[in-house]
N, C-alpha and C positions, 0 to 999 in steps of 0.2 A: 450512427456512427460508420463508416467507412473505412479496410483494415487499407494500408498505407500505401501499400505497391498493391494497390488497384485489388485486391482479394475480399469482396463484400462477405459480408459473414461469417467469415472460413472458419470454427473453431473446433476444438480436439475434444470430443463430448462423454471422454470417460470419465470426469470430476465435471467438468462444466460445459455447460449447455443444455437443451432441452430438458425437459421433466415430467415423464408421462406419467400423471394419475387420474384416473377414470370417480367419476363420485360413489361417496363410497371406500374409497379406498384412501390409505395414510401411508406416508415417505415419511423416515426418518433421517437426518444427517449430522454428520461432525466435522468439524473445520473449527483447528485447535479445536479452544475451551467453549468452543459456540457448539450448542446442540441443540437442534431446527426439529420440528413436530409439526407437517405439513398433513390438514387432510383435507375434502372436497368432499362435494353436493354439488346436486343441479344447482345450484347458484349461486353458492358460497365458494370460500376458501380461505380454512382456519389455520392460523398459525400461531403454534409457543412457541416458545424460545427459553433458555434457562444456558449459562455459563460453571463450569463444573474445573476444580478446582484441579491444577497444575501435576499434582502428584496423579488425577484419576483422568488427566486427560488421554492416557492410551488405552482408558475400558469403552465400555460399551455403556454411556449411559445414556439415555434420553430423557426429553423431558416430562414430568411428571403431568397427574392427571389433574395435579390442584391446581399447577398454571394458567390464568389468566390467558385464552386465547383467543386473540385478534381477527378478528369476521371483516373478509374484503368480500363487495356485492360481485364478483368477478364471474360469467357463465362459463361455459365448456372451451374447451384451447387449450394448447400448451401453454405452462410453464418455462420458465426462464433461468436456474442460475448460474448466474456471471461473477467473476474473483470484480476485486476494485481497491483501486491504492484506498487510503486515508482520507477521510476530508478535510483535515491538516497537515500542514509541512508539519516534521520529524526532528529532535534532534537530535542529533549520533556525535556520541565518543566516539573516537577511534579505539583499537584494542592497544596499540600503545604512540604517544603521539609523536610526532618527527619533524621535522625541518626543513621545504622545502625552498632549493635556491632557488637565487633568481634568476626564471628561464626553466626552470626546473616542471617535469610532468609526473604525478602520480595517478595509478590506477587504484579505484575501493571500489572493494564491494558491500553493499548493507543490506539485512535482512530485515523487512517490514512485513509482521501481520498482517494479510489478505483484510480485505471486507466483501463481504456476504451477501448481495444482491439477486433477490426474487426481483423475475420482475413477468408483465403480458407478453413482451415480445422483445423478440433478442435488441433491436431497433426504436432509438426516438426514445420520449419519456414514461418510461412506463415503469416504474418503481415502486411493488408494493412494500419491499422491508431495504432496509441497507444497517447492514449488522457491521460489526470489528470481530472477527475468528475468535481475538483475545482486547482483553480491557489492559489499554495504556496509562500509563500515567502523564500528568499533561504540566508543562511547563511552560514557563516564558522568556522567549527569546527578545532578547535588546534593550530598552534603558528604560527608565519610569518613562519618559514621555513617548517613544515612538519603539514597538516593537510588535507582535504577534503570539497568541497562543499557538501552542505546539503541541506534539506529542514527544514524551518520550520514551528511543528506541534503547532499549538495553543491550541486542545481540551483538551493537559495537560496530565499526568497518573495519574490514577484514582484507588486505592485502593479493586474495584468493576469490575467486568462487567460487568456492567452494560449496555447491549445491550438495541441499540434504534432502534426495525421494523419502524417508521415513517421517517428513516435516512437512506436505504441501501445505501450510499453512501460512508458507512465509515465501515470501517476492526476493527473487537479488536481486535489488535495483544495484548498474554497475555504476560510478561514477571516476570522471578524473579531472581531476584539478592543474590549471596552471597557475604560474609564479611571475605572472605580467610586470609587475610591483618591481623598484626597486632594491630591496630588498629581503631577506631569505623571511618565509614564513610558517610558526608555528601552526600546524595541523592540531587541533585537540580536539573542541567541537564544530561542529558547523551544522548548519541550518535547507533542507532537503527539500526542496519545494515537490511532494511528489504526484501532484493535485495533475499536476501538468504530463503525467508520463501516462504511456499503451502499456497492457501487457499481452505477454507471449506466453505460451505453453506449450514443454516437448512432451507430453505426455504423464510427466511425474512430476517438474518443477515448471514452478511459473517464473516469470523471468521481466522484468522492464527494459524497455530500448535504455541507448546510456543518456546520461545526465550530466552538460559542461557547464564547471567553475573554472571563470579567470580572474583572481583578485590580480587588483589592480594598486594596492598600499590602500594604510587607512584612512587615508582623506579621499577614499575615491568604495564608490558602491561598485561588487563583487556582477561583472555580466552573465549570466545564467541563461540557459537554454537546456530543455527537452532537442537530442540531436536525430530523433526517431528511429537509427538506427540498429537493428538486433546485439546482442554481445556474440564476439567469437563464437562463445561456450554456448551459444542458445539461437543458430546461423539455422538451424533443423524448425525453430518452435514457432507456433502459427498466434497467426492476430489471436485473443481472446473479447479483451474489449477498450476504448479507446480512453483519452483522461477524463476526468471530470470539467476540469477547465482548460482553455485556451493558454498557451502561455507565447508572448511575442518577442520573433530572435531578438538575443543580448540583451533579454531582462536585466531593472540593474539591482540589484537587495542589499543591504546585510545580510552576510551569510556567515564569514567566519567568528568565531573568538570563544573565549574560557574565562570564566567567571566560580561563582561556591554563592552561597544563601547569602542570602537580603535578613539581616535583625527583624525579627519580630513582623515580618509579610506572612506568612507562609507557605511560600509559592515557591518555588526555586527559579532564580536567575542566573540566564545563560550571556 
């Protein structure tokens, strides 16, 4: 991973970055509803984790001693705790559905729970654990024959950035939507391919780069791409992690829809 503007490895370490833990030492981390306990021996790293209820998320709760430890045979050296976006696309519902006229543009902000990666190195394929800070519901986006399994985001899409330093486990993802079709567009539900986004940190808030969506009509797939630029609200934020996977510019895919539950299926269809 290399920082897009040529500054490799530039990271704010107040929350995300190197974790110093020597043999015989333990560290306890709390991110969202996730609680992590890490223990180091001369030849191993042991990790236990659990999730706490939302009502307990603000409390100091650490994994109990009865939880199973995951053991990793790794020698001495630095560990890294890095944020990542979810490993699937997310389906988002706007706070208030609206119509976007022909040629119109809308700027929205989605709060996405972060994933927590425990790594041996800041760069390359060195991930030991990759855990969500909040356990998300799953949903299916698309038709019976074509679609993808996604996560459902309950926080909605907002018209203002609304950064919240009290919830450092949420990533503010800016989305710009353009209506390039010949008819008005109802913006109600949409699918956001977060795996293609990079992450930035300003010392209290995580941000992603701006994701762009261009709707061309019901008979056409939506053009979508990560712009690679920080939002105006996060120009001083520093790069902390790259995308999970690359997306070529102007990739095509189904993005806008609205719907409900299919009878007898037991899974929400959007």
